[in-house]
C-alpha positions in Angstrom: -0.3 0.0 0.2 1.4 3.3 -0.7 0.0 6.2 1.0 0.0 9.7 -1.3 -0.2 13.1 0.9 -1.3 15.5 -0.7 -1.0 19.1 1.3 -1.4 22.7 -0.2 -1.1 26.2 0.9 -3.9 27.1 -0.5 -5.9 25.4 2.5 -4.7 25.9 6.3 -1.7 24.0 7.4 -2.3 21.1 9.9 -2.4 22.0 13.8 -1.4 18.8 15.0 0.5 15.6 13.7 -2.0 14.5 10.4 -2.1 15.7 7.0 -4.7 17.8 5.3 -5.4 14.6 2.8 -3.9 11.4 1.9 -5.0 9.1 -1.3 -4.0 5.6 -1.9 -4.6 2.3 -4.5 -5.0 -0.2 -1.8 -6.6 -3.5 -2.3 -8.8 -3.3 0.6 -9.9 -0.7 2.7 -10.9 -1.5 6.4 -13.2 0.8 8.4 -12.7 0.0 12.2 -15.0 1.1 14.7 -14.1 3.3 17.4 -11.7 2.3 20.4 -12.3 3.9 23.7 -9.6 3.1 26.3 -11.2 0.1 27.8 -8.7 -2.5 28.9 -9.0 -6.0 27.3 -8.6 -8.4 29.8 -10.9 -6.7 32.2 -13.6 -4.9 29.9 -12.7 -1.9 32.9 -12.4 1.5 31.5 -8.9 3.1 32.3 -9.3 5.6 35.1 -6.0 6.8 36.3 -6.0 9.9 33.8 -6.8 11.2 30.6 -3.6 10.2 29.4 -3.7 6.8 30.3 -7.0 6.5 28.7 -6.1 8.2 25.1 -2.8 5.4 24.6 -5.0 2.7 25.7 -7.6 3.4 23.2 -4.7 3.5 20.4 -3.5 0.0 21.9 -7.0 -0.9 21.6 -7.2 0.5 17.7 -3.5 -1.1 17.3 -4.4 -4.5 18.1 -7.7 -4.3 15.6 -5.7 -3.0 13.0 -3.2 -6.4 13.6 -5.5 -8.7 13.4 -6.3 -7.2 9.9 -2.8 -7.8 8.7 -2.0 -4.5 8.9 -0.5 -1.6 11.1 0.3 1.4 12.2 1.6 2.9 8.6 -1.8 1.7 6.7 -4.4 4.2 8.9 -5.1 6.5 6.0 -7.7 9.1 8.2 -7.8 9.0 11.8 -11.3 10.2 13.7 -11.2 11.7 17.3 -13.6 11.8 19.6 -13.1 14.6 22.9 -15.6 15.2 25.8 -13.5 18.2 26.4 -11.9 20.3 23.8 -9.1 21.3 26.4 -7.1 18.3 26.3 -6.8 18.6 22.0 -3.0 19.0 22.5 -2.7 16.5 25.0 -4.3 13.9 22.4 -2.3 15.5 19.5 1.2 14.8 21.8 0.6 11.4 22.5 -0.8 10.4 19.1 2.7 12.2 17.6 4.3 9.5 19.5 2.5 7.0 18.5 1.7 7.1 15.1 4.4 7.3 12.5 5.2 9.8 9.8 3.5 10.8 7.7 0.8 11.5 9.1 -2.6 10.1 7.5 -5.4 12.7 7.6 -7.8 13.7 10.6 -10.6 15.0 12.5 -11.1 16.1 15.6 -14.7 16.3 16.8 -15.9 17.4 21.1 -18.7 15.6 21.7 -21.1 16.0 24.8 -20.5 12.1 25.8 -19.1 9.2 25.1 -20.1 5.3 26.0 -19.4 4.0 28.9 -18.3 7.3 30.7 -15.0 7.6 28.5 -13.3 10.8 28.0 -11.6 9.8 24.1 -12.8 7.6 21.1 -10.7 6.9 18.1 -11.7 5.3 15.0 -9.9 5.0 11.6 -9.8 4.2 8.2 -7.2 2.0 7.0 -6.2 0.7 3.0 -3.7 -2.6 2.9 
């Protein structure tokens, strides 16, 4: 799978670890459901800190991607959901440490609530 990163100076630059757009000629597209910070072994939500919850959600997403036969390099689009957009920079920092460059396209959405009291959810589209 080859990712072509699209960038134009005629649109605003990315304000975080993401690309304006990503093009791919993939054999298979996989649409992952959203992942929150559940601990797989217990089914309990990580409550120690917001940062730990975000890290667990990304770990859960990575596990699902691994189950497809892909890896984090196969992500072409992420959607992030936060119950508090004041945590935007925290999520950017964690994402930049987890997701390899070149970064996928991304949207971030502020929401009133998430399932099971989560503060963060991530969903992905991958190209294999």
